[in-house]
C-alpha positions as MATLAB code, in Angstrom:
seq = 'MQRALKDGFTPEEVETAKTGWLQAQALERAQEGPLAALLNKNLKIDRPFTWEAQLEEKIKALTPQLIHEALQRHIHPDKMVYIKAGDFEGAAKKQTGTILQSVSPKKD';
ca = [
     128.940   79.141  285.663;
     131.938   81.456  285.391;
     132.250   81.665  289.170;
     132.006   77.887  289.509;
     134.672   77.389  286.852;
     136.953   79.963  288.450;
     136.427   79.361  292.164;
     134.547   76.086  292.436;
     131.967   75.490  295.156;
     132.299   75.867  298.904;
     132.160   72.773  301.113;
     128.802   74.011  302.422;
     127.369   74.334  298.892;
     128.516   70.827  298.005;
     127.132   69.301  301.210;
     123.797   71.076  300.763;
     123.507   69.861  297.167;
     124.503   66.291  298.049;
     122.128   66.130  301.000;
     119.242   67.493  298.939;
     119.853   65.080  296.075;
     120.233   62.075  298.383;
     117.058   62.966  300.278;
     115.151   63.330  297.001;
     116.330   59.878  295.909;
     115.245   58.326  299.205;
     111.859   60.044  299.004;
     111.300   58.772  295.461;
     112.079   55.213  296.522;
     109.614   55.552  299.410;
     106.706   56.121  297.011;
     105.170   53.302  294.998;
     104.834   55.127  291.675;
     108.373   56.507  291.396;
     109.823   53.247  292.746;
     107.925   51.218  290.140;
     109.123   53.605  287.416;
     112.726   53.247  288.613;
     112.484   49.451  288.709;
     110.922   49.446  285.240;
     113.618   51.742  283.830;
     116.398   49.632  285.321;
     114.806   46.461  283.962;
     114.398   48.008  280.509;
     118.042   49.088  280.265;
     119.315   45.936  281.994;
     120.764   47.855  284.930;
     120.958   46.110  288.312;
     119.310   47.911  291.198;
     122.699   47.958  292.939;
     123.693   50.586  290.360;
     121.549   53.107  292.265;
     123.394   52.362  295.515;
     126.757   52.671  293.757;
     125.721   56.027  292.290;
     124.716   57.289  295.725;
     128.095   56.242  297.154;
     129.845   58.146  294.351;
     127.742   61.230  295.081;
     128.550   60.975  298.801;
     132.267   60.834  297.956;
     132.249   64.052  295.918;
     134.357   66.902  297.249;
     134.534   70.544  296.168;
     137.939   69.836  294.630;
     136.696   66.844  292.598;
     133.725   68.832  291.319;
     135.917   71.824  290.422;
     138.346   69.601  288.515;
     135.473   67.961  286.621;
     133.967   71.336  285.726;
     137.285   72.604  284.403;
     137.822   69.382  282.466;
     134.372   69.212  280.856;
     132.849   72.711  280.726;
     134.288   75.123  278.164;
     132.133   78.261  277.773;
     134.118   79.349  274.711;
     133.037   76.140  272.945;
     129.385   76.306  273.989;
     126.607   77.327  271.665;
     124.139   79.825  273.091;
     120.705   79.928  271.478;
     117.812   82.285  272.028;
     114.512   81.085  270.656;
     111.073   82.548  270.673;
     108.775   85.117  269.179;
     110.716   88.156  270.348;
     108.894   90.518  267.993;
     105.492   89.250  269.129;
     106.511   89.415  272.775;
     107.696   93.003  272.328;
     104.376   93.922  270.673;
     102.410   92.331  273.513;
     104.508   94.128  276.101;
     104.146   97.461  274.294;
     100.401   96.926  273.904;
     100.032   96.186  277.591;
     101.954   99.289  278.548;
      99.942  101.468  276.167;
      96.663  100.044  277.386;
      97.541  100.736  280.977;
      98.366  104.419  280.368;
      95.675  105.212  277.790;
      92.747  107.252  279.115;
      89.431  105.463  279.334;
      86.864  106.333  276.701;
      83.238  106.459  277.829;
];
């Protein structure tokens, strides 16, 4: 994230990301299940299907400079909240137990 905020993305990175995203969208629309889900979602939120085409045109128009400007405008690491969650103590015990088990001599 820091590199992207500082330097942005290369034209190759942007083109690769855009191409991948656009291909994924086309693939989803080519399958009955995902297409039905998309139509249902659009119907539920009263969004015309043309919205999808407009979104794709906006994605196609993105440039490294536009993305970099948007990142700098909207992403502020100093204002972000970082959270670690989990059973760290339990995970440490499991890891220690596994290590001890693997080096303990076998008892017959």
